[in-house]
N, C-alpha and C positions, 0 to 999 in steps of 0.2 A: 635110668629114670626117663620116663616118657612124658613129654610136655603135651598137654591137651592142645589139639589144633582147633582153630576157629574158622568159620566160613566167612569169606569176603562177601558182604551183602550184595554188591552189584553183580558179581560174576559167579558167586557160590562156589569158589574154589577153596579147598581145605588147606589154607596156608598155615605155615608153622606159627604158633602163637608168639614164641620168642622173637621170631623174625618180624612179625607185625609190630611188636612192641619197640623193637629196634628202629623200624622205619618211622613210627609215630614220633619217637624222640628226635630222629634226624629231621623230620619235617618241621618240627617246632624250631629247631636250630636254624634251618634255612629261612623260615619266616622271620624270625627275630633279626637275622643278619641282613634281610632284604634281598637275599640271593634268589629266593623263590619268586618274588615279584619281578625281579630283573629277568629271570629265565622265561617266565610266562609272557611278559611284554615282548621280549626279543623274539621268541619262537613264533608268537602270533603275528608279529609285524613281518618277519621274514616270510612266513607262509602266505600271508595276504599279498605281499608284493610279488612273490614268485608266481602265485596263482594267476595274477593279473597279466603276466607276460608269458604264460604257458600256451604255446601254439603247436600242438602235435601235428596237425594236418599240414600247415604251411611251412613249419621249420623242422619237422621231424622230432620234436621233443618227445620224450618218453617219461613214464612215471618214475623209473629208476634214476634217470638223469635229473629229474626234478627234485628227488629226495637228496641226491648227492649235492646239488647246487645249494639246497637249503642248509645242509650240514656245513658246507664251506662258509656260507654267510654267517651262520651262528658262531662258528669257530673264530672268524675274523673279528666279529663284534666283541666276543668275549676277550680276545687277546688285547684289543684296543682299550676296552673298559678296564682291564687289569693294569695296563700301562698307565692309564689316567689315574687309577687309584682312588676312585670316588665311590661313595655309597657302599654297596655290597662288596666292592673290591678294595676297600680301604685297608689300613694297617691291621694285621692279625685277623683278616677275614679271608675271603676266597682268593685263590691263586689260579691262574690259567696258564697252561702250557700246551705244546703240541708234539709230544713224543711220537715218532713214527708217522707224523702227519695227521694224527687224530687228536681231537680236543680232549684235554684232561683238566678237570677242575678239582682242586684239592680244597675241601671245606668240611667242617664238622667232623674232622678226624677220619674221613674216608676219601677214596678216589671216586669222583663222580664222572661218569661217562654219559654222553648224550646220544640217544638212540631213537631214530624214527621207526615207528611201528610199520609193518608191512601194509601195503595198500589193501583196503577192503571196503565193503559197503557200510561199515560202521566205524565210529570213532573209537569204540572199545575193542581192543584186540582179543583174539582167542589165545589166551596166555599159554596154554599147553601145546598148541598146534603151530602158532605163527613164529616161534623163535627156536633157533638151533645154534649152539655154539660149536663151531668147527674151524678148520684151518682157513676158511674163506675170510675170516677176520681174526687175526692172531690177537689183536687187542681185546676183543670180547672173549675169546677162548681163554686167554691168560687171566683175565679178570675172574671168570668162572672157576678156573683152576685154583686161584689163590683162595677164594672162599671155600672151595672144597677141601683144600689142603690144610685148613685151619685145625682140623681134627688131629689129635696127637698121633704119634707113630703107632701103627698096629701091624699085626701079622696078616699077610695076605693069605689067600686060599691055598697057596703052595707051601705055606709055612715060613716063607721068607719075610723079614721085616721090610716094610716099604713106607714111604712118606705118607701115602694114602692109598686106599684100595677103592677105586671109584664105585664099584658095585656095592660096597659095604658101608659107604658113608651114611651115618645116621644124622639126618638133618634136625632131629628133635632134641639132640643133646647139647646144642649150642647155647652159650650164655647170651642174653640179650644186650649185654654191656660190652662194647668194644669187640664184638664177635666177628664182624665182617669188614674186610678191607676195601671192597669194591661194590659200588651201587650204580645202577643204571637209572637215568631219568628217561623214561620212555614217553614219547609224545606222538600224537596222531593229529591229522587234519583232514577235514572234508573238503573236497574240491567244489562241491555244489554250494556250500554255504560259507566257506572260509573259516569255520569255527574249529578250534583246537582243544585238545585235552592233554593232561599229563599225569604220570604216575611215577613212583619210585619202586624199583624192584631189586631183589638180591639174586644175581645169577649164580648158578651152580651146575656142576656136572653130575648127572644122576637121572633117575626115572623122570623127573620133572626139571625143566630148565630154570625153575625159580624156587627159592626157598619161601619167599613171600613177596607179594605185591601190595602196595599201599592202596588206600582209598584214593580217589582222584584228587590230585593236588589242585587242579582247576578243571572246569568243564564249561567252556564258553557257551553263553546263551545270547540270542539276539536281543538287543535292547529295543523294547517295543516303543520307547519314547523317541527313538531316532527314526526319521523318515527314510526308508531305504528305497532305492529304485526298484521298479517291478522287474523281477528276474526274467532274463531272456529265455526263450525256449531252447536256446543253444547254450549249454554249460561247458566250462573248460575241462572236457574229458579227452580221451584219446582220439576222438574224432572231431574235436572242436577246431575251428579256424576263426581267428579274430576278424578276418575280412568278411566272414559270414554273419557276425553278430549284428543284431538289429540296432540301428541307430536310435538313440534316445530322442524322443520328441520334445523339443524345448517348450516350456510353458511361457507363453508370451502374453503380457498384459499391457494393453495400450494405455498410455497416459494422455488424458484429454487436455489439450492446450487451451488455456482460457483465451477468449476473444480479446483482440486489442481494443483499447478504448478509443472511441472516435474523437478526433481533435475538435475542439470547440471553436 
C-alpha cells in the first residue's frame, strides 16, 4: 500500500504523509506540555548571548566552535531544568539525560535530539543537501538506523534474511502512530539578526536523510514595537572584531535647572 505524499509548503519537499501526520501530533504534545515553548526560549537566548561574544578575528572563534558551544549551553540548561522539575520538566513530562555526552530528551513517546542546522545564508536549511548521517556522529547515525530498522524483517537482495535492507526500505508503508523512535529538533540562527527558527524531522537511512520535516515550529520575527539600535556596518561574521565595532552614540538630553529665587 502506497501512502500519498504531500509537499511541504515552504520548501516544496515531497515528505511522507504519514510522517507529517506523526510530526503534527508530536508538535501538539510538545505545545501542550510547554516543552516547545521552553526549547524555543532557551535556544533563542543561547544563540543571542553567544552571538554577542563571538569574536573570530580577535579570539579565533569559528562557526563550528560557535555551534558546539551553543549545543553545550542548551544541554546544560536542559539538565538543570530537568533536575528542578518545573514546567515542561515536571512529573510525567520531559526527561533530560546525556548519554555519550549528547543531550537526549525523552518526551511524547520519542527520543528527541537537538541538532543545529549547518551554517548557511538562510535560516531554512536545504533538507536534502545539508544533512548526512554517518560515523562522524554515532548518536545521529544510530537514531536514523533505529527509524530505518522499524520495518519488519525482510529478505535482502542476496536472499538472506536481515533486520533491514537499507536500499529497500519503503518509507511510505509506516504507520503514523508510534511509528518512529527518534526525532530531531533542528534549529538555525542568523548571525546578522539573531533570529532563530526550529523544525521537527524524522531521520532515516536511505535516498533522503529525512522521512518528513514539519512546518516551522517557530520562525522569529523582529518586533517592530521594540526600538532596536541601528545595526553597525560590521556584523559578527568570520571577519568581525568587537574592538572594531562602532561605539554607540549616547542620546543626551540636558535638563534645564530652574533659577534660584532671589532672597528678599
